[in-house]
C-alpha positions in Angstrom: 0.0 0.0 0.0 1.1 3.5 -0.7 0.9 4.5 2.9 3.7 2.0 3.7 5.7 1.9 0.5 5.9 5.7 0.4 6.2 6.4 4.1 8.7 9.2 4.6 9.8 7.8 7.9 10.2 4.3 6.5 12.3 5.5 3.6 14.6 7.9 5.5 13.9 7.6 9.2 12.9 11.3 9.5 9.5 12.8 10.2 7.7 14.8 7.6 7.5 17.4 6.2 10.7 17.2 4.3 12.1 18.2 0.9 12.9 15.5 -1.6 15.3 15.7 -4.6 15.9 13.2 -7.4 19.3 11.5 -7.5 20.3 10.4 -11.0 22.6 7.6 -9.9 23.4 5.9 -6.7 27.1 6.5 -7.3 26.4 10.2 -7.0 26.0 9.8 -3.3 29.6 8.9 -2.5 31.1 11.7 -0.5 30.4 15.4 0.2 32.3 16.6 -2.9 30.4 14.3 -5.2 27.0 15.1 -3.6 27.8 18.8 -4.0 28.7 18.4 -7.6 26.2 15.8 -8.8 23.1 16.1 -6.5 23.1 19.7 -5.0 24.1 21.3 -8.3 22.1 23.5 -10.6 22.4 24.8 -14.1 24.4 28.0 -14.5 21.4 30.1 -15.3 19.2 28.7 -12.5 18.6 30.4 -9.2 18.5 27.2 -7.1 17.9 23.5 -7.1 14.5 21.9 -7.6 12.9 20.1 -4.6 9.5 19.1 -3.5 8.0 19.6 0.0 6.2 16.4 0.9 4.1 15.9 4.0 2.6 12.5 3.5 2.9 9.2 1.6 0.4 10.4 -1.0 2.5 13.6 -1.6 5.6 11.5 -2.1 3.8 9.0 -4.4 2.5 11.8 -6.6 5.9 13.5 -6.8 7.4 10.2 -7.8 5.0 9.7 -10.7 5.4 13.4 -11.7 9.2 13.0 -11.9 8.9 9.8 -13.9 6.4 11.3 -16.4 9.2 12.4 -18.8 11.2 9.2 -18.5 10.9 6.0 -20.6 8.5 4.5 -18.1 6.3 5.7 -15.3 7.3 2.6 -13.3 11.1 3.0 -13.9 13.2 2.9 -10.7 13.4 6.3 -9.1 16.0 7.4 -6.6 15.1 10.2 -4.2 16.9 11.7 -1.2 15.2 13.6 1.6 16.3 16.8 3.3 14.7 17.6 6.6 13.4 21.1 7.0 15.7 21.7 10.0 18.8 20.8 7.9 18.5 23.9 5.7 19.8 26.3 8.3 20.3 29.6 6.4 19.4 28.1 3.0 16.3 29.8 1.5 13.5 27.5 0.3 11.4 29.5 -2.1 8.1 28.1 -3.4 8.1 28.2 -7.2 5.8 26.8 -9.9 6.7 23.2 -10.8 6.7 22.2 -14.4 5.5 18.6 -14.2 2.3 17.2 -15.5 1.0 16.7 -12.0 -0.8 19.7 -10.6 -0.5 18.5 -7.0 3.3 18.0 -7.3 3.7 21.5 -8.9 2.1 23.0 -5.8 4.7 21.3 -3.7 7.7 22.5 -5.7 10.4 24.7 -4.2 13.8 26.0 -5.1 16.6 25.8 -2.6 18.7 28.9 -3.0 22.3 28.8 -1.8 24.2 31.9 -0.9 27.5 30.4 -2.1 29.3 27.2 -2.7 30.2 26.9 1.0 26.5 26.7 1.8 26.1 23.8 -0.7 29.1 22.0 0.9 27.7 22.5 4.4 24.4 20.9 3.4 26.2 17.9 1.8 28.2 17.5 5.0 25.1 17.8 7.1 23.3 15.1 5.2 26.2 12.7 5.3 26.7 13.4 9.0 23.0 12.5 9.6 23.5 9.2 7.8 21.2 10.2 5.1 21.1 7.9 2.1 19.1 8.0 -1.1 16.1 5.7 -1.3 15.4 3.7 -4.4 11.7 3.2 -5.3 11.7 0.1 -7.4 9.4 -0.9 -10.2 6.9 -2.6 -7.8 6.7 0.6 -5.7 6.3 2.8 -8.7 3.5 0.6 -10.0 1.7 1.1 -6.7 2.2 4.9 -7.1 0.9 4.7 -10.7 -2.2 2.7 -9.6 -2.8 5.2 -6.8 -2.5 8.3 -9.0 -4.4 6.8 -11.9 -7.3 6.2 -9.6 -7.6 10.0 -9.3 -6.9 10.5 -13.0 -3.7 12.4 -12.4 -2.4 14.1 -15.6 1.1 12.6 -15.0 -0.3 9.1 -14.8 -3.0 9.6 -17.5 -1.9 12.2 -20.1 -5.3 12.1 -21.7 -7.2 12.7 -18.5 -9.7 15.5 -18.7 -9.9 16.2 -14.9 -7.7 15.2 -12.0 -9.6 15.1 -8.7 -6.7 16.9 -7.0 -7.7 20.1 -8.8 -10.8 20.2 -6.7 -8.7 20.9 -3.6 -5.9 23.1 -5.1 -6.3 26.8 -4.5 -4.6 29.2 -6.8 -0.9 29.8 -5.9 0.2 33.0 -4.2 -3.3 33.7 -2.8 -4.5 33.9 0.8 -6.4 30.6 0.1 -3.2 29.0 -1.1 -1.3 30.1 2.0 -4.0 28.8 4.2 -3.9 25.5 2.3 -0.2 25.2 2.7 -0.3 26.0 6.4 -3.0 23.3 6.8 -0.8 20.7 5.0 2.2 21.4 7.2 0.1 21.6 10.4 -1.5 18.2 9.8 1.8 16.6 9.0 3.3 17.9 12.2 0.4 16.7 14.2 1.0 13.2 12.8 -2.3 13.0 11.0 -1.9 10.7 8.0 -5.5 9.9 7.2 -6.8 10.5 3.7 -7.5 14.2 3.9 -7.7 16.8 1.2 -4.0 17.6 1.7 -3.1 14.0 1.1 -5.0 13.2 -2.0 
């Protein structure tokens, strides 16, 4: 079940909410220098690195399918690493519009903005010091995520879908309603409420 397979605590032994980032290859998580260069890097013209703030197993499952939507298969193995909110220190996490096919995942998208290379190095060292490792969601897990998101007619899971049920609960970004929605997502996560609520669809 998605609740177990995509449990944030089961995957990384940290409590939600947290940020997740795709790791292209397991070998990119070798040491602080490699992590800094291969995982916490950004394109020269970018302002930061792309991450998603997830608060529940359903958030994580949706982000996983969203990230696989442009790959050869929606059920291809996916490697993600988590960054606890408290590990960011002075690093700015700015909400930005995601560019995936999944509307829900796009609302969870943030950019981590580093002041300088030293800040990137510090984060890499912090993650290694915490014993953080990437988690590989294998084909079976991704099939569970696909079945789960297809049930709601997610655009990432079903490109020809005419309406994803998540849209019924998504307020427009940068509005008072959106801010209220985001506060509710975080508050419910912190309270340990993982029932199927609107914030977890």
